N, C-alpha and C positions, 0 to 999 in steps of 0.2 A: 504494500499500500504505499503510495508516495504521498508525502505530506509537504506542502509548500510553506515556506516562512510564515506567511500570513495565516494560514489554517492553523499550524502549530502554535502560533502566538494567541489566536483566539481560544483554543482548546486550553493551553497552558493559563492564559491569564484568568478564564473562567474558571478553571480548577483550582489554580494555587491561590489567585488573589481573593476570590470570593470565598473560597473555604477554609484559608487558612487560620487556624486557631491562633497561631502567634499574633498576626496582624489584626484579628478582631477583639482579641482579649487585652485590654489596656493593662491588666494586672502585670503582664510580662514587661511592659515598657514603662511602668510607673514605680519601680522600686526606689525606695528612698536610700539618700546617701549624700554625702558632700559632693558638690558639683565643681569645686574649683578645679580648672584644667581638665574637667571631666570630659567635655566635648572632644579635645585633642586624643584623649585615652580612648573613647569610645570609636574615634574614627581610626586610630591606629589598630585597635583590636580587629575591626572589620576588615582593614587591608591584610593583616596576618593572618586571619582565620579564612577569609572568602576570596581574596583576590590574588595573592602571591604565586598560588600554584593553580592548576586547572581544577575545578572544582570536582571533588570525589567525595560523596557523602560518607562512606566507610573511613576514609582517611582523616575527614574533618571530626568525625565522631570519636575517633581513636584519640586524635589530638586533645579534644575537649576532655575526654576521660583522663587522659595522661596529665592534664592539667589540674586534675581533681576537682572539675567543675560537675556540680550536683546535676544529675538528670531529673528534670521535673515533669517531662512528658516523653513517653516512647510508645506510640501506636501505629499500627498498620491497618487501613482500612481501603475498601473498594471504592473508588470515585464513580465508575461504570462497571459494566460486567467485564471490561478486559484492561482496565486502567486502575493501577494500585497506587497508593499513596503512603508513604512512611514519613512519619513526622518525629522529630526528636527536639525537645526544647532543654537547653542547659542553662543554669543559673551561675553566674559568676562574679567576682568581686575584684575590681581594680583598685588600686591605692587611692583612686579618687571617688569610688562608689561603684554601686551595682551595676551589672548589666545582664542581658539575657541573650543567649545565641540560639538562632532557629536553624535546623537542618530539615529540609524535605526532599524526599526523591520520588519522583513521578514516573511510573514505568507502564509500559503497555506495549501492543504490537507497533504502533508507530511514533512512540513517545519515550525518552530516556532523559529525564531533566532532572537538574539538580538545584535547589534553592538554598541559599546560605544568607543568613541575615544577623545583624546586632540590632538591639533595641536598648533604650535608656531613657531617663529623663535627661532634660536639658534646660536651663533657665532662660534661653532665647532661642526658640526654633528657626527664626530667620538667620540668626548668625550661625547657628550649627548647619543650616543649609548652604549658607555661602561658605563656610569651612569645607564641607564636603566637596562643592564644585571646585574650590581652589586646589585642595589637597589632592583630589583624585584627577585633576585636569579635565574635568567634564565639560562638555560643549554647551553651548546655549540653545542647542537643538533638542528640545525636550517636548513632551506631551503630558498635559495634566488631564486628570479625571478624579471623580468622586466615587470611593468603592462602595459597595453595597451597605456597608455599616457607617457611611457618612464620613470616612477618612479622607482627606486630600491627599491624593498621590501623584508625584511628578516622576516621569519615566524617562529613560536616556535607553533608546534602541542601539543594539550592536556596539554597545559601550567597549567590550573588550574584544571584539570580534563578531563574526556572524552569529546569530542566535543568542546572543547574552543581552539581558535586560537588566539596567539597575533601577530600581525603585528606591524614593524617597517617601516615607508615609509620615504625614502629620497626624498623630492619634488624637481624634477629636475629644475634647473635653478633659484633656490632661496635659502634662508638660512631656509626654512621651513621644519619642521619634523612633523610627524603624527604618534602617537602611538595608536592602537586601538585592543580591544579585543572582539572577536565574540564568542558568546555562542550558539552553535547550537545543543541542545539535541535532540535526536532522538524522533520523536513523537510516542506515543503509536499506536499500529494498532487498 
């Protein structure tokens, strides 16, 4: 079955973004803790955990466990008859405060995607957004939407090559932000 980039994006965005327990539960993005220099630490954590190497669910999960992060969620569920979603959420503490790490693996006949994200509180969401853009050298070519749960989401397409999407989610009603990278390469026929 051949899946074009557009069709895959629609399937994955519908599956991951609408159903992501991490993005919809503000509790993961609203951990309390000191916030001095916390934004930089969270951005650095995102870079180390999600962007330095090609995304691999098992590798990132093993790294989180080796760092003694507490796994708060680990579940596998069927999204459709032939699409499976495995979700893990880890809680971590930086010297500047708490954060959460999200891992999702979506697999099926035409899909093999990994989603890695980091969430935390920030005292200034706009400043955090600007820091993400500057630190990760993101373009001004973005799309914006509102998720099904009312969160504002900014997306960069093909940010680290074809079929990679970076989302910045402003978690509604809190100081929480979520930065996540979706790697959704086309599966060979």
